[in-house]
MARKETOR-65237 format. One record per residue (C-alpha): x, y, z; chain. Coordinates in pm, whole numbers, plus 50000, padded with zeros to 5 digits. Example, Ala and Ser with C-alpha at 12.3 -4.5 7.8 and 13.67 -1.06 7.14 Angstrom:
<drenmars>
<drenmar><X>51230</X><Y>49550</Y><Z>50780</Z><chaine>A</chaine></drenmar>
<drenmar><X>51367</X><Y>49894</Y><Z>50714</Z><chaine>A</chaine></drenmar>
</drenmars>
This chain:
<drenmars>
<drenmar><X>50000</X><Y>50000</Y><Z>50000</Z><chaine>A</chaine></drenmar>
<drenmar><X>50115</X><Y>50354</Y><Z>49916</Z><chaine>A</chaine></drenmar>
<drenmar><X>49958</X><Y>50676</Y><Z>50046</Z><chaine>A</chaine></drenmar>
<drenmar><X>49666</X><Y>50483</Y><Z>50186</Z><chaine>A</chaine></drenmar>
<drenmar><X>49577</X><Y>50324</Y><Z>49853</Z><chaine>A</chaine></drenmar>
<drenmar><X>49499</X><Y>49955</Y><Z>49837</Z><chaine>A</chaine></drenmar>
<drenmar><X>49719</X><Y>49737</Y><Z>49620</Z><chaine>A</chaine></drenmar>
<drenmar><X>49546</X><Y>49665</Y><Z>49290</Z><chaine>A</chaine></drenmar>
<drenmar><X>49559</X><Y>49291</Y><Z>49235</Z><chaine>A</chaine></drenmar>
<drenmar><X>49379</X><Y>49063</Y><Z>48993</Z><chaine>A</chaine></drenmar>
<drenmar><X>49300</X><Y>48692</Y><Z>49008</Z><chaine>A</chaine></drenmar>
<drenmar><X>49093</X><Y>48476</Y><Z>48776</Z><chaine>A</chaine></drenmar>
<drenmar><X>48908</X><Y>48151</Y><Z>48825</Z><chaine>A</chaine></drenmar>
<drenmar><X>48860</X><Y>47896</Y><Z>48546</Z><chaine>A</chaine></drenmar>
<drenmar><X>48585</X><Y>47666</Y><Z>48662</Z><chaine>A</chaine></drenmar>
<drenmar><X>48222</X><Y>47557</Y><Z>48643</Z><chaine>A</chaine></drenmar>
<drenmar><X>47913</X><Y>47758</Y><Z>48727</Z><chaine>A</chaine></drenmar>
<drenmar><X>47707</X><Y>47661</Y><Z>49033</Z><chaine>A</chaine></drenmar>
<drenmar><X>47356</X><Y>47815</Y><Z>49010</Z><chaine>A</chaine></drenmar>
<drenmar><X>47316</X><Y>47789</Y><Z>49388</Z><chaine>A</chaine></drenmar>
<drenmar><X>47630</X><Y>48007</Y><Z>49429</Z><chaine>A</chaine></drenmar>
<drenmar><X>47767</X><Y>47788</Y><Z>49706</Z><chaine>A</chaine></drenmar>
<drenmar><X>48059</X><Y>47653</Y><Z>49501</Z><chaine>A</chaine></drenmar>
<drenmar><X>48223</X><Y>47694</Y><Z>49162</Z><chaine>A</chaine></drenmar>
<drenmar><X>48274</X><Y>48026</Y><Z>48986</Z><chaine>A</chaine></drenmar>
<drenmar><X>48028</X><Y>48206</Y><Z>49209</Z><chaine>A</chaine></drenmar>
<drenmar><X>48195</X><Y>48125</Y><Z>49541</Z><chaine>A</chaine></drenmar>
<drenmar><X>48539</X><Y>48173</Y><Z>49382</Z><chaine>A</chaine></drenmar>
<drenmar><X>48443</X><Y>48528</Y><Z>49287</Z><chaine>A</chaine></drenmar>
<drenmar><X>48295</X><Y>48606</Y><Z>49628</Z><chaine>A</chaine></drenmar>
<drenmar><X>48606</X><Y>48468</Y><Z>49799</Z><chaine>A</chaine></drenmar>
<drenmar><X>48849</X><Y>48666</Y><Z>49585</Z><chaine>A</chaine></drenmar>
<drenmar><X>48652</X><Y>48984</Y><Z>49647</Z><chaine>A</chaine></drenmar>
<drenmar><X>48647</X><Y>48923</Y><Z>50022</Z><chaine>A</chaine></drenmar>
<drenmar><X>49024</X><Y>48867</Y><Z>50017</Z><chaine>A</chaine></drenmar>
<drenmar><X>49081</X><Y>49206</Y><Z>49857</Z><chaine>A</chaine></drenmar>
<drenmar><X>49149</X><Y>49130</Y><Z>49492</Z><chaine>A</chaine></drenmar>
<drenmar><X>48953</X><Y>49195</Y><Z>49174</Z><chaine>A</chaine></drenmar>
<drenmar><X>48827</X><Y>48848</Y><Z>49085</Z><chaine>A</chaine></drenmar>
<drenmar><X>48743</X><Y>48746</Y><Z>48730</Z><chaine>A</chaine></drenmar>
<drenmar><X>48583</X><Y>48437</Y><Z>48579</Z><chaine>A</chaine></drenmar>
<drenmar><X>48651</X><Y>48209</Y><Z>48284</Z><chaine>A</chaine></drenmar>
<drenmar><X>48350</X><Y>47984</Y><Z>48237</Z><chaine>A</chaine></drenmar>
<drenmar><X>48477</X><Y>47632</Y><Z>48164</Z><chaine>A</chaine></drenmar>
<drenmar><X>48166</X><Y>47429</Y><Z>48249</Z><chaine>A</chaine></drenmar>
<drenmar><X>47799</X><Y>47462</Y><Z>48339</Z><chaine>A</chaine></drenmar>
<drenmar><X>47611</X><Y>47266</Y><Z>48602</Z><chaine>A</chaine></drenmar>
<drenmar><X>47252</X><Y>47222</Y><Z>48705</Z><chaine>A</chaine></drenmar>
<drenmar><X>47290</X><Y>47177</Y><Z>49080</Z><chaine>A</chaine></drenmar>
<drenmar><X>47191</X><Y>47294</Y><Z>49422</Z><chaine>A</chaine></drenmar>
<drenmar><X>47348</X><Y>47235</Y><Z>49761</Z><chaine>A</chaine></drenmar>
<drenmar><X>47200</X><Y>46885</Y><Z>49775</Z><chaine>A</chaine></drenmar>
<drenmar><X>47311</X><Y>46736</Y><Z>49444</Z><chaine>A</chaine></drenmar>
<drenmar><X>47432</X><Y>46785</Y><Z>49086</Z><chaine>A</chaine></drenmar>
<drenmar><X>47163</X><Y>46706</Y><Z>48831</Z><chaine>A</chaine></drenmar>
<drenmar><X>47360</X><Y>46757</Y><Z>48510</Z><chaine>A</chaine></drenmar>
<drenmar><X>47675</X><Y>46921</Y><Z>48372</Z><chaine>A</chaine></drenmar>
<drenmar><X>47799</X><Y>47047</Y><Z>48039</Z><chaine>A</chaine></drenmar>
<drenmar><X>48138</X><Y>47165</Y><Z>47914</Z><chaine>A</chaine></drenmar>
<drenmar><X>48221</X><Y>47487</Y><Z>47731</Z><chaine>A</chaine></drenmar>
<drenmar><X>48389</X><Y>47454</Y><Z>47390</Z><chaine>A</chaine></drenmar>
<drenmar><X>48767</X><Y>47468</Y><Z>47419</Z><chaine>A</chaine></drenmar>
<drenmar><X>48829</X><Y>47750</Y><Z>47170</Z><chaine>A</chaine></drenmar>
<drenmar><X>48580</X><Y>47968</Y><Z>47353</Z><chaine>A</chaine></drenmar>
<drenmar><X>48766</X><Y>47908</Y><Z>47681</Z><chaine>A</chaine></drenmar>
<drenmar><X>49086</X><Y>48019</Y><Z>47507</Z><chaine>A</chaine></drenmar>
<drenmar><X>48913</X><Y>48337</Y><Z>47387</Z><chaine>A</chaine></drenmar>
<drenmar><X>48794</X><Y>48412</Y><Z>47741</Z><chaine>A</chaine></drenmar>
<drenmar><X>49149</X><Y>48386</Y><Z>47874</Z><chaine>A</chaine></drenmar>
<drenmar><X>49287</X><Y>48586</Y><Z>47581</Z><chaine>A</chaine></drenmar>
<drenmar><X>49038</X><Y>48866</Y><Z>47648</Z><chaine>A</chaine></drenmar>
<drenmar><X>49141</X><Y>48890</Y><Z>48013</Z><chaine>A</chaine></drenmar>
<drenmar><X>49510</X><Y>48885</Y><Z>47929</Z><chaine>A</chaine></drenmar>
<drenmar><X>49466</X><Y>49180</Y><Z>47692</Z><chaine>A</chaine></drenmar>
<drenmar><X>49336</X><Y>49402</Y><Z>47968</Z><chaine>A</chaine></drenmar>
<drenmar><X>49460</X><Y>49283</Y><Z>48309</Z><chaine>A</chaine></drenmar>
<drenmar><X>49784</X><Y>49190</Y><Z>48484</Z><chaine>A</chaine></drenmar>
<drenmar><X>49659</X><Y>48870</Y><Z>48642</Z><chaine>A</chaine></drenmar>
<drenmar><X>49858</X><Y>48775</Y><Z>48949</Z><chaine>A</chaine></drenmar>
<drenmar><X>49721</X><Y>48423</Y><Z>48977</Z><chaine>A</chaine></drenmar>
<drenmar><X>49480</X><Y>48187</Y><Z>48806</Z><chaine>A</chaine></drenmar>
<drenmar><X>49280</X><Y>47918</Y><Z>48981</Z><chaine>A</chaine></drenmar>
<drenmar><X>49117</X><Y>47617</Y><Z>48818</Z><chaine>A</chaine></drenmar>
<drenmar><X>48821</X><Y>47422</Y><Z>48950</Z><chaine>A</chaine></drenmar>
<drenmar><X>48578</X><Y>47197</Y><Z>48762</Z><chaine>A</chaine></drenmar>
<drenmar><X>48712</X><Y>47136</Y><Z>48409</Z><chaine>A</chaine></drenmar>
<drenmar><X>48477</X><Y>46850</Y><Z>48302</Z><chaine>A</chaine></drenmar>
<drenmar><X>48688</X><Y>46670</Y><Z>48037</Z><chaine>A</chaine></drenmar>
<drenmar><X>49019</X><Y>46634</Y><Z>47853</Z><chaine>A</chaine></drenmar>
<drenmar><X>48951</X><Y>46893</Y><Z>47577</Z><chaine>A</chaine></drenmar>
<drenmar><X>48875</X><Y>47152</Y><Z>47845</Z><chaine>A</chaine></drenmar>
<drenmar><X>49195</X><Y>47074</Y><Z>48039</Z><chaine>A</chaine></drenmar>
<drenmar><X>49396</X><Y>47087</Y><Z>47716</Z><chaine>A</chaine></drenmar>
<drenmar><X>49247</X><Y>47424</Y><Z>47618</Z><chaine>A</chaine></drenmar>
<drenmar><X>49326</X><Y>47574</Y><Z>47958</Z><chaine>A</chaine></drenmar>
<drenmar><X>49684</X><Y>47444</Y><Z>47959</Z><chaine>A</chaine></drenmar>
<drenmar><X>49745</X><Y>47583</Y><Z>47610</Z><chaine>A</chaine></drenmar>
<drenmar><X>49585</X><Y>47921</Y><Z>47679</Z><chaine>A</chaine></drenmar>
<drenmar><X>49755</X><Y>48012</Y><Z>48005</Z><chaine>A</chaine></drenmar>
<drenmar><X>50058</X><Y>48236</Y><Z>47947</Z><chaine>A</chaine></drenmar>
<drenmar><X>50392</X><Y>48088</Y><Z>48052</Z><chaine>A</chaine></drenmar>
<drenmar><X>50507</X><Y>48184</Y><Z>48397</Z><chaine>A</chaine></drenmar>
<drenmar><X>50164</X><Y>48267</Y><Z>48539</Z><chaine>A</chaine></drenmar>
<drenmar><X>50098</X><Y>48158</Y><Z>48896</Z><chaine>A</chaine></drenmar>
<drenmar><X>49838</X><Y>47881</Y><Z>48900</Z><chaine>A</chaine></drenmar>
<drenmar><X>49639</X><Y>47713</Y><Z>49178</Z><chaine>A</chaine></drenmar>
<drenmar><X>49484</X><Y>47384</Y><Z>49066</Z><chaine>A</chaine></drenmar>
<drenmar><X>49187</X><Y>47250</Y><Z>49261</Z><chaine>A</chaine></drenmar>
<drenmar><X>49153</X><Y>46906</Y><Z>49097</Z><chaine>A</chaine></drenmar>
<drenmar><X>48777</X><Y>46878</Y><Z>49127</Z><chaine>A</chaine></drenmar>
<drenmar><X>48682</X><Y>46519</Y><Z>49046</Z><chaine>A</chaine></drenmar>
<drenmar><X>48364</X><Y>46449</Y><Z>49237</Z><chaine>A</chaine></drenmar>
<drenmar><X>48079</X><Y>46653</Y><Z>49378</Z><chaine>A</chaine></drenmar>
<drenmar><X>48008</X><Y>46592</Y><Z>49746</Z><chaine>A</chaine></drenmar>
<drenmar><X>47726</X><Y>46357</Y><Z>49646</Z><chaine>A</chaine></drenmar>
<drenmar><X>47959</X><Y>46152</Y><Z>49420</Z><chaine>A</chaine></drenmar>
<drenmar><X>47869</X><Y>46307</Y><Z>49081</Z><chaine>A</chaine></drenmar>
<drenmar><X>48174</X><Y>46284</Y><Z>48852</Z><chaine>A</chaine></drenmar>
<drenmar><X>48282</X><Y>46637</Y><Z>48754</Z><chaine>A</chaine></drenmar>
<drenmar><X>48601</X><Y>46545</Y><Z>48564</Z><chaine>A</chaine></drenmar>
<drenmar><X>48609</X><Y>46233</Y><Z>48348</Z><chaine>A</chaine></drenmar>
<drenmar><X>48899</X><Y>45985</Y><Z>48351</Z><chaine>A</chaine></drenmar>
<drenmar><X>49058</X><Y>46121</Y><Z>48033</Z><chaine>A</chaine></drenmar>
<drenmar><X>49040</X><Y>46470</Y><Z>48179</Z><chaine>A</chaine></drenmar>
<drenmar><X>49198</X><Y>46347</Y><Z>48500</Z><chaine>A</chaine></drenmar>
<drenmar><X>49492</X><Y>46202</Y><Z>48304</Z><chaine>A</chaine></drenmar>
<drenmar><X>49523</X><Y>46525</Y><Z>48104</Z><chaine>A</chaine></drenmar>
<drenmar><X>49530</X><Y>46725</Y><Z>48426</Z><chaine>A</chaine></drenmar>
<drenmar><X>49833</X><Y>46524</Y><Z>48537</Z><chaine>A</chaine></drenmar>
<drenmar><X>50023</X><Y>46551</Y><Z>48209</Z><chaine>A</chaine></drenmar>
<drenmar><X>49931</X><Y>46906</Y><Z>48102</Z><chaine>A</chaine></drenmar>
<drenmar><X>49838</X><Y>47111</Y><Z>48409</Z><chaine>A</chaine></drenmar>
<drenmar><X>50051</X><Y>46979</Y><Z>48696</Z><chaine>A</chaine></drenmar>
<drenmar><X>50381</X><Y>47069</Y><Z>48523</Z><chaine>A</chaine></drenmar>
<drenmar><X>50274</X><Y>47437</Y><Z>48518</Z><chaine>A</chaine></drenmar>
<drenmar><X>50108</X><Y>47440</Y><Z>48863</Z><chaine>A</chaine></drenmar>
<drenmar><X>50220</X><Y>47660</Y><Z>49150</Z><chaine>A</chaine></drenmar>
<drenmar><X>50016</X><Y>47469</Y><Z>49409</Z><chaine>A</chaine></drenmar>
<drenmar><X>49764</X><Y>47186</Y><Z>49375</Z><chaine>A</chaine></drenmar>
<drenmar><X>49495</X><Y>47134</Y><Z>49643</Z><chaine>A</chaine></drenmar>
<drenmar><X>49340</X><Y>46782</Y><Z>49637</Z><chaine>A</chaine></drenmar>
<drenmar><X>49132</X><Y>46646</Y><Z>49920</Z><chaine>A</chaine></drenmar>
<drenmar><X>49200</X><Y>46288</Y><Z>50029</Z><chaine>A</chaine></drenmar>
<drenmar><X>48961</X><Y>46114</Y><Z>49784</Z><chaine>A</chaine></drenmar>
<drenmar><X>49103</X><Y>46323</Y><Z>49498</Z><chaine>A</chaine></drenmar>
<drenmar><X>49462</X><Y>46258</Y><Z>49603</Z><chaine>A</chaine></drenmar>
<drenmar><X>49390</X><Y>45885</Y><Z>49619</Z><chaine>A</chaine></drenmar>
<drenmar><X>49221</X><Y>45870</Y><Z>49278</Z><chaine>A</chaine></drenmar>
<drenmar><X>49479</X><Y>46081</Y><Z>49098</Z><chaine>A</chaine></drenmar>
<drenmar><X>49799</X><Y>45944</Y><Z>49253</Z><chaine>A</chaine></drenmar>
<drenmar><X>49690</X><Y>45584</Y><Z>49300</Z><chaine>A</chaine></drenmar>
<drenmar><X>49822</X><Y>45602</Y><Z>49658</Z><chaine>A</chaine></drenmar>
<drenmar><X>49563</X><Y>45489</Y><Z>49912</Z><chaine>A</chaine></drenmar>
<drenmar><X>49562</X><Y>45771</Y><Z>50165</Z><chaine>A</chaine></drenmar>
<drenmar><X>49464</X><Y>45623</Y><Z>50498</Z><chaine>A</chaine></drenmar>
<drenmar><X>49722</X><Y>45754</Y><Z>50746</Z><chaine>A</chaine></drenmar>
<drenmar><X>49962</X><Y>46043</Y><Z>50800</Z><chaine>A</chaine></drenmar>
<drenmar><X>50247</X><Y>45875</Y><Z>50612</Z><chaine>A</chaine></drenmar>
<drenmar><X>50044</X><Y>45801</Y><Z>50298</Z><chaine>A</chaine></drenmar>
<drenmar><X>49905</X><Y>46155</Y><Z>50308</Z><chaine>A</chaine></drenmar>
<drenmar><X>50258</X><Y>46291</Y><Z>50279</Z><chaine>A</chaine></drenmar>
<drenmar><X>50349</X><Y>46036</Y><Z>50012</Z><chaine>A</chaine></drenmar>
<drenmar><X>50055</X><Y>46146</Y><Z>49800</Z><chaine>A</chaine></drenmar>
<drenmar><X>50150</X><Y>46512</Y><Z>49842</Z><chaine>A</chaine></drenmar>
<drenmar><X>50505</X><Y>46444</Y><Z>49724</Z><chaine>A</chaine></drenmar>
<drenmar><X>50366</X><Y>46245</Y><Z>49429</Z><chaine>A</chaine></drenmar>
<drenmar><X>50216</X><Y>46569</Y><Z>49296</Z><chaine>A</chaine></drenmar>
<drenmar><X>50558</X><Y>46733</Y><Z>49319</Z><chaine>A</chaine></drenmar>
<drenmar><X>50703</X><Y>46445</Y><Z>49118</Z><chaine>A</chaine></drenmar>
<drenmar><X>50453</X><Y>46526</Y><Z>48842</Z><chaine>A</chaine></drenmar>
<drenmar><X>50579</X><Y>46884</Y><Z>48820</Z><chaine>A</chaine></drenmar>
<drenmar><X>50377</X><Y>47089</Y><Z>49068</Z><chaine>A</chaine></drenmar>
<drenmar><X>50585</X><Y>47336</Y><Z>49269</Z><chaine>A</chaine></drenmar>
<drenmar><X>50380</X><Y>47268</Y><Z>49584</Z><chaine>A</chaine></drenmar>
<drenmar><X>50092</X><Y>47048</Y><Z>49695</Z><chaine>A</chaine></drenmar>
<drenmar><X>49837</X><Y>47048</Y><Z>49975</Z><chaine>A</chaine></drenmar>
<drenmar><X>49651</X><Y>46730</Y><Z>50063</Z><chaine>A</chaine></drenmar>
<drenmar><X>49355</X><Y>46854</Y><Z>50264</Z><chaine>A</chaine></drenmar>
<drenmar><X>49261</X><Y>46672</Y><Z>50581</Z><chaine>A</chaine></drenmar>
<drenmar><X>48889</X><Y>46736</Y><Z>50593</Z><chaine>A</chaine></drenmar>
<drenmar><X>48813</X><Y>46371</Y><Z>50515</Z><chaine>A</chaine></drenmar>
<drenmar><X>49083</X><Y>46227</Y><Z>50745</Z><chaine>A</chaine></drenmar>
<drenmar><X>48982</X><Y>46026</Y><Z>51048</Z><chaine>A</chaine></drenmar>
<drenmar><X>49348</X><Y>46001</Y><Z>51156</Z><chaine>A</chaine></drenmar>
<drenmar><X>49442</X><Y>46372</Y><Z>51144</Z><chaine>A</chaine></drenmar>
<drenmar><X>49110</X><Y>46552</Y><Z>51107</Z><chaine>A</chaine></drenmar>
<drenmar><X>49127</X><Y>46909</Y><Z>50985</Z><chaine>A</chaine></drenmar>
<drenmar><X>49505</X><Y>46914</Y><Z>50933</Z><chaine>A</chaine></drenmar>
<drenmar><X>49634</X><Y>46969</Y><Z>50580</Z><chaine>A</chaine></drenmar>
<drenmar><X>49972</X><Y>46848</Y><Z>50460</Z><chaine>A</chaine></drenmar>
<drenmar><X>50162</X><Y>47103</Y><Z>50252</Z><chaine>A</chaine></drenmar>
<drenmar><X>50480</X><Y>47005</Y><Z>50072</Z><chaine>A</chaine></drenmar>
<drenmar><X>50725</X><Y>47185</Y><Z>49848</Z><chaine>A</chaine></drenmar>
<drenmar><X>51099</X><Y>47161</Y><Z>49777</Z><chaine>A</chaine></drenmar>
<drenmar><X>51169</X><Y>47290</Y><Z>50127</Z><chaine>A</chaine></drenmar>
<drenmar><X>50987</X><Y>46997</Y><Z>50286</Z><chaine>A</chaine></drenmar>
<drenmar><X>50668</X><Y>46930</Y><Z>50479</Z><chaine>A</chaine></drenmar>
<drenmar><X>50449</X><Y>47177</Y><Z>50666</Z><chaine>A</chaine></drenmar>
<drenmar><X>50131</X><Y>47098</Y><Z>50858</Z><chaine>A</chaine></drenmar>
<drenmar><X>49847</X><Y>47348</Y><Z>50824</Z><chaine>A</chaine></drenmar>
<drenmar><X>49608</X><Y>47315</Y><Z>51115</Z><chaine>A</chaine></drenmar>
<drenmar><X>49275</X><Y>47476</Y><Z>51197</Z><chaine>A</chaine></drenmar>
<drenmar><X>48981</X><Y>47444</Y><Z>51431</Z><chaine>A</chaine></drenmar>
<drenmar><X>48759</X><Y>47152</Y><Z>51330</Z><chaine>A</chaine></drenmar>
<drenmar><X>48398</X><Y>47249</Y><Z>51265</Z><chaine>A</chaine></drenmar>
<drenmar><X>48123</X><Y>47047</Y><Z>51439</Z><chaine>A</chaine></drenmar>
<drenmar><X>47972</X><Y>46971</Y><Z>51097</Z><chaine>A</chaine></drenmar>
<drenmar><X>48124</X><Y>46837</Y><Z>50775</Z><chaine>A</chaine></drenmar>
<drenmar><X>47874</X><Y>46901</Y><Z>50493</Z><chaine>A</chaine></drenmar>
<drenmar><X>48000</X><Y>47245</Y><Z>50388</Z><chaine>A</chaine></drenmar>
<drenmar><X>47915</X><Y>47325</Y><Z>50029</Z><chaine>A</chaine></drenmar>
<drenmar><X>48207</X><Y>47468</Y><Z>49829</Z><chaine>A</chaine></drenmar>
<drenmar><X>48473</X><Y>47476</Y><Z>50100</Z><chaine>A</chaine></drenmar>
<drenmar><X>48739</X><Y>47340</Y><Z>49864</Z><chaine>A</chaine></drenmar>
<drenmar><X>48660</X><Y>47608</Y><Z>49604</Z><chaine>A</chaine></drenmar>
<drenmar><X>48680</X><Y>47874</Y><Z>49874</Z><chaine>A</chaine></drenmar>
<drenmar><X>49019</X><Y>47750</Y><Z>50002</Z><chaine>A</chaine></drenmar>
<drenmar><X>49183</X><Y>47733</Y><Z>49659</Z><chaine>A</chaine></drenmar>
<drenmar><X>49043</X><Y>48073</Y><Z>49559</Z><chaine>A</chaine></drenmar>
<drenmar><X>49169</X><Y>48230</Y><Z>49880</Z><chaine>A</chaine></drenmar>
<drenmar><X>49516</X><Y>48088</Y><Z>49810</Z><chaine>A</chaine></drenmar>
<drenmar><X>49506</X><Y>48232</Y><Z>49458</Z><chaine>A</chaine></drenmar>
<drenmar><X>49391</X><Y>48569</Y><Z>49590</Z><chaine>A</chaine></drenmar>
<drenmar><X>49674</X><Y>48592</Y><Z>49842</Z><chaine>A</chaine></drenmar>
<drenmar><X>49930</X><Y>48487</Y><Z>49581</Z><chaine>A</chaine></drenmar>
<drenmar><X>49793</X><Y>48764</Y><Z>49356</Z><chaine>A</chaine></drenmar>
<drenmar><X>49844</X><Y>49005</Y><Z>49645</Z><chaine>A</chaine></drenmar>
<drenmar><X>50212</X><Y>48913</Y><Z>49640</Z><chaine>A</chaine></drenmar>
<drenmar><X>50244</X><Y>48668</Y><Z>49927</Z><chaine>A</chaine></drenmar>
<drenmar><X>50486</X><Y>48374</Y><Z>49899</Z><chaine>A</chaine></drenmar>
<drenmar><X>50299</X><Y>48046</Y><Z>49853</Z><chaine>A</chaine></drenmar>
<drenmar><X>50348</X><Y>47921</Y><Z>50209</Z><chaine>A</chaine></drenmar>
<drenmar><X>50216</X><Y>48246</Y><Z>50356</Z><chaine>A</chaine></drenmar>
<drenmar><X>49928</X><Y>48248</Y><Z>50108</Z><chaine>A</chaine></drenmar>
<drenmar><X>49829</X><Y>47899</Y><Z>50223</Z><chaine>A</chaine></drenmar>
<drenmar><X>49827</X><Y>48002</Y><Z>50590</Z><chaine>A</chaine></drenmar>
<drenmar><X>49619</X><Y>48313</Y><Z>50519</Z><chaine>A</chaine></drenmar>
<drenmar><X>49376</X><Y>48112</Y><Z>50304</Z><chaine>A</chaine></drenmar>
<drenmar><X>49338</X><Y>47849</Y><Z>50575</Z><chaine>A</chaine></drenmar>
<drenmar><X>49246</X><Y>48118</Y><Z>50826</Z><chaine>A</chaine></drenmar>
<drenmar><X>49000</X><Y>48266</Y><Z>50579</Z><chaine>A</chaine></drenmar>
<drenmar><X>48818</X><Y>47943</Y><Z>50495</Z><chaine>A</chaine></drenmar>
<drenmar><X>48812</X><Y>47840</Y><Z>50861</Z><chaine>A</chaine></drenmar>
<drenmar><X>48638</X><Y>48168</Y><Z>50946</Z><chaine>A</chaine></drenmar>
<drenmar><X>48400</X><Y>48128</Y><Z>50654</Z><chaine>A</chaine></drenmar>
<drenmar><X>48300</X><Y>47782</Y><Z>50778</Z><chaine>A</chaine></drenmar>
<drenmar><X>48275</X><Y>47895</Y><Z>51141</Z><chaine>A</chaine></drenmar>
<drenmar><X>48032</X><Y>48172</Y><Z>51050</Z><chaine>A</chaine></drenmar>
<drenmar><X>47855</X><Y>47989</Y><Z>50769</Z><chaine>A</chaine></drenmar>
<drenmar><X>47485</X><Y>47996</Y><Z>50687</Z><chaine>A</chaine></drenmar>
<drenmar><X>47288</X><Y>47693</Y><Z>50799</Z><chaine>A</chaine></drenmar>
<drenmar><X>47032</X><Y>47574</Y><Z>50547</Z><chaine>A</chaine></drenmar>
<drenmar><X>46853</X><Y>47259</Y><Z>50439</Z><chaine>A</chaine></drenmar>
<drenmar><X>46774</X><Y>47326</Y><Z>50072</Z><chaine>A</chaine></drenmar>
<drenmar><X>46536</X><Y>47107</Y><Z>49876</Z><chaine>A</chaine></drenmar>
<drenmar><X>46522</X><Y>46839</Y><Z>50142</Z><chaine>A</chaine></drenmar>
<drenmar><X>46215</X><Y>47000</Y><Z>50294</Z><chaine>A</chaine></drenmar>
<drenmar><X>46009</X><Y>46854</Y><Z>50012</Z><chaine>A</chaine></drenmar>
<drenmar><X>46233</X><Y>46565</Y><Z>49905</Z><chaine>A</chaine></drenmar>
<drenmar><X>46289</X><Y>46403</Y><Z>50242</Z><chaine>A</chaine></drenmar>
<drenmar><X>46066</X><Y>46402</Y><Z>50552</Z><chaine>A</chaine></drenmar>
<drenmar><X>46380</X><Y>46383</Y><Z>50764</Z><chaine>A</chaine></drenmar>
<drenmar><X>46537</X><Y>46696</Y><Z>50617</Z><chaine>A</chaine></drenmar>
<drenmar><X>46607</X><Y>46847</Y><Z>50959</Z><chaine>A</chaine></drenmar>
<drenmar><X>46887</X><Y>46594</Y><Z>51004</Z><chaine>A</chaine></drenmar>
<drenmar><X>47051</X><Y>46676</Y><Z>50669</Z><chaine>A</chaine></drenmar>
<drenmar><X>47167</X><Y>47035</Y><Z>50675</Z><chaine>A</chaine></drenmar>
<drenmar><X>47412</X><Y>47201</Y><Z>50441</Z><chaine>A</chaine></drenmar>
<drenmar><X>47622</X><Y>47497</Y><Z>50550</Z><chaine>A</chaine></drenmar>
<drenmar><X>47691</X><Y>47787</Y><Z>50317</Z><chaine>A</chaine></drenmar>
<drenmar><X>48006</X><Y>47987</Y><Z>50382</Z><chaine>A</chaine></drenmar>
<drenmar><X>47962</X><Y>48354</Y><Z>50458</Z><chaine>A</chaine></drenmar>
<drenmar><X>48263</X><Y>48518</Y><Z>50291</Z><chaine>A</chaine></drenmar>
</drenmars>
């Protein structure tokens, strides 16, 4: 900051649209804004979903995604990109080809929706490894994603670190394996880079069904990188941000009021950025 002026910083998310605005492009944009950067969006996929489930999804044509990125690059100095849902291999390929060399990139390897809907097909998953990881600043899989992508069964602290280092072996500069699904080290993320291992801890929420928390975390990391923080510091700041967002989240039981007589026992929490 100079003379009381806020630093002008720009970050962009390349992901899928969530009409309920609890995840995807919508929560990415809200998160980036709350973190103090001008957030922008590249629409890579469309979904028909709410907080309860994904009904359907569709990809955006690869050349159009390239044009979206090209348009942003003509007008903005983007400090960091973040990817989320990419749907398939042509989408991943288009993104990898369109991103300018040397740009900071946070990859949230979104494979499955919370309710087990596949958001990136197997060919796209393979393309993510071969095309995106080598240009990635930090990748942020949760435990199921880390297991599926690396082939390492993550079921204890040691395998969690092994999976994180696997992502470095594929070319990523840093990796975080998130501990939200871990019974053995609940709430603690494992961050690794060339300097070694760092544990990122936070208060564990008394509920687990938080819509879009992974999108929020990755977007907060991207925002803080765009603000000029080193990656390790950006991760710590993002962890504090998403922990606060979860702690003060909205409690809601969408759709289940009519779909399920027992909806009171199935509540989803929306983050308040």
